[in-house]
C-alpha positions in Angstrom: 0.0 0.0 0.0 2.8 2.4 0.8 4.6 1.6 -2.4 1.5 2.2 -4.4 1.0 5.6 -2.7 4.6 6.5 -3.4 4.1 5.4 -7.0 1.0 7.6 -7.2 2.9 10.5 -5.6 5.7 10.2 -8.2 3.4 9.7 -11.2 3.4 12.2 -14.0 2.3 12.0 -17.6 5.7 13.1 -18.8 8.0 10.1 -18.5 11.1 12.2 -17.8 9.4 14.1 -15.0 8.1 10.8 -13.5 11.6 9.4 -13.7 13.0 12.5 -11.9 10.3 12.2 -9.3 11.2 8.5 -8.6 14.9 9.4 -8.3 14.1 12.2 -5.9 12.0 9.9 -3.7 14.7 7.3 -3.8 17.3 9.8 -2.6 14.9 11.2 0.1 14.1 7.7 1.4 17.8 6.9 1.7 18.9 10.0 3.5 17.6 9.0 7.0 19.8 5.9 6.8 23.0 7.8 5.9 24.0 8.5 9.5 23.5 4.8 10.3 25.7 3.8 7.3 28.4 6.2 8.7 28.1 4.9 12.2 28.3 1.3 11.1 30.9 1.5 8.3 33.0 4.6 9.2 32.6 5.5 12.9 34.0 8.9 14.0 31.8 11.9 14.1 28.9 10.2 12.3 26.3 12.6 13.9 27.6 15.2 11.5 25.6 13.4 8.9 22.4 15.1 10.3 23.4 18.1 8.2 22.4 16.1 5.1 18.8 16.1 6.4 18.6 19.8 5.3 18.1 18.7 1.7 15.6 15.9 2.5 12.4 18.1 2.2 13.7 19.4 -1.1 14.1 16.0 -2.6 10.8 14.8 -1.2 8.9 17.8 -2.6 10.2 17.4 -6.2 6.9 15.7 -7.3 4.8 18.5 -5.7 6.8 21.1 -7.6 6.7 19.0 -10.8 2.9 18.8 -10.7 2.7 22.6 -10.8 5.6 23.2 -13.2 7.3 20.1 -14.8 10.5 21.9 -15.8 11.0 23.4 -12.3 10.4 20.0 -10.7 13.0 18.4 -12.9 15.5 21.2 -12.2 14.9 21.0 -8.5 16.3 17.5 -8.4 19.9 18.3 -9.4 19.8 21.6 -7.6 18.9 19.9 -4.3 21.7 17.4 -5.0 24.3 20.2 -5.7 23.3 22.0 -2.5 23.5 18.7 -0.5 26.9 18.0 -2.0 28.2 21.4 -0.9 26.8 21.2 2.6 28.1 17.6 3.0 31.6 18.6 1.8 31.7 21.3 4.5 30.3 18.8 7.1 32.6 15.9 6.3 35.6 17.4 4.4 36.8 16.7 0.9 38.7 13.6 2.1 35.3 11.9 2.5 34.8 11.8 -1.2 31.3 13.2 -0.8 31.8 15.6 -3.7 31.5 12.6 -6.0 27.8 13.0 -5.6 28.1 15.8 -8.1 28.4 13.1 -10.7 24.8 11.9 -10.4 23.8 15.6 -10.4 25.6 16.1 -13.7 24.0 12.9 -15.1 20.5 14.2 -14.3 21.3 17.7 -15.7 22.5 16.1 -19.0 19.8 13.4 -19.4 16.5 14.7 -17.8 15.9 17.6 -20.2 14.8 17.7 -23.8 16.6 19.7 -26.6 14.1 22.6 -26.2 15.2 22.8 -22.5 18.9 23.2 -23.4 19.3 26.4 -21.5 18.3 24.6 -18.3 20.7 21.8 -19.0 23.5 24.3 -19.5 22.6 26.2 -16.4 22.5 23.1 -14.3 25.7 21.7 -15.8 27.4 25.1 -15.0 26.0 24.7 -11.4 27.7 21.3 -11.1 30.9 22.7 -12.5 30.7 25.7 -10.1 30.2 23.4 -7.2 33.2 21.3 -8.3 35.3 24.4 -8.4 34.6 25.0 -4.7 36.7 21.9 -4.0 39.3 22.6 -1.3 37.7 25.9 -0.2 35.3 24.7 2.5 37.5 25.4 5.5 37.7 23.1 8.4 35.2 20.3 8.3 32.4 20.2 10.9 33.1 16.5 11.6 36.2 14.8 12.7 37.5 11.6 11.1 40.9 9.9 11.2 42.6 8.7 8.0 41.4 5.1 8.4 37.8 6.4 8.8 38.2 8.6 5.8 39.3 5.6 3.7 36.0 3.8 4.8 34.1 7.0 4.1 35.5 7.2 0.5 34.7 3.6 -0.2 31.1 4.1 1.0 30.7 7.2 -1.1 32.3 5.6 -4.2 29.9 2.6 -3.9 26.9 4.9 -3.3 27.7 7.2 -6.2 28.2 4.3 -8.5 24.9 2.7 -7.5 23.0 5.9 -7.7 24.6 6.7 -11.1 23.5 3.3 -12.5 20.0 3.9 -11.2 19.9 7.3 -12.8 21.2 6.1 -16.1 18.7 3.2 -16.2 15.7 5.3 -15.1 16.4 8.2 -17.3 17.4 6.2 -20.4 14.1 4.2 -20.1 12.2 7.4 -19.7 13.9 9.0 -22.7 13.0 5.9 -24.8 9.4 6.0 -23.6 9.2 9.7 -24.3 10.6 9.3 -27.8 7.9 6.7 -28.6 5.2 9.2 -27.7 
């Protein structure tokens, strides 16, 4: 019943918008578990992960925004991801590898929009690039982790980014194919 309601919440007549809605809900549903992953796999100042909750309402509200304005809803997904990446990099430090989550943001920016929406694609891609250029300029991280913990942190984030990227590529490529058949 919950899955059906989430499916209804993510539904949209435009396959690309529906795909973005599903991706946003996947990210939002995983965010509460991130501190647990850190506690279990990394240790250290895992409570710092609560900063990542700041973006949860934005990911969760992508379908609401998309119902009112499809383009804004699609754009909100990578924007929330970029903001989350910047906050997380400040919270954990660049040694955590958390900036790798900009890769899924770039994938969404490049694949979720049609040729007529090229300006949005370019603006979002520029946003990802701008966020990447902040690398190394966050100051002292909010959390404290030792080198061994950072090694575990990087492995966790590499695996998470790879998994999320595959999901994004699969979901958006299927949506693009469905949209092309329409």
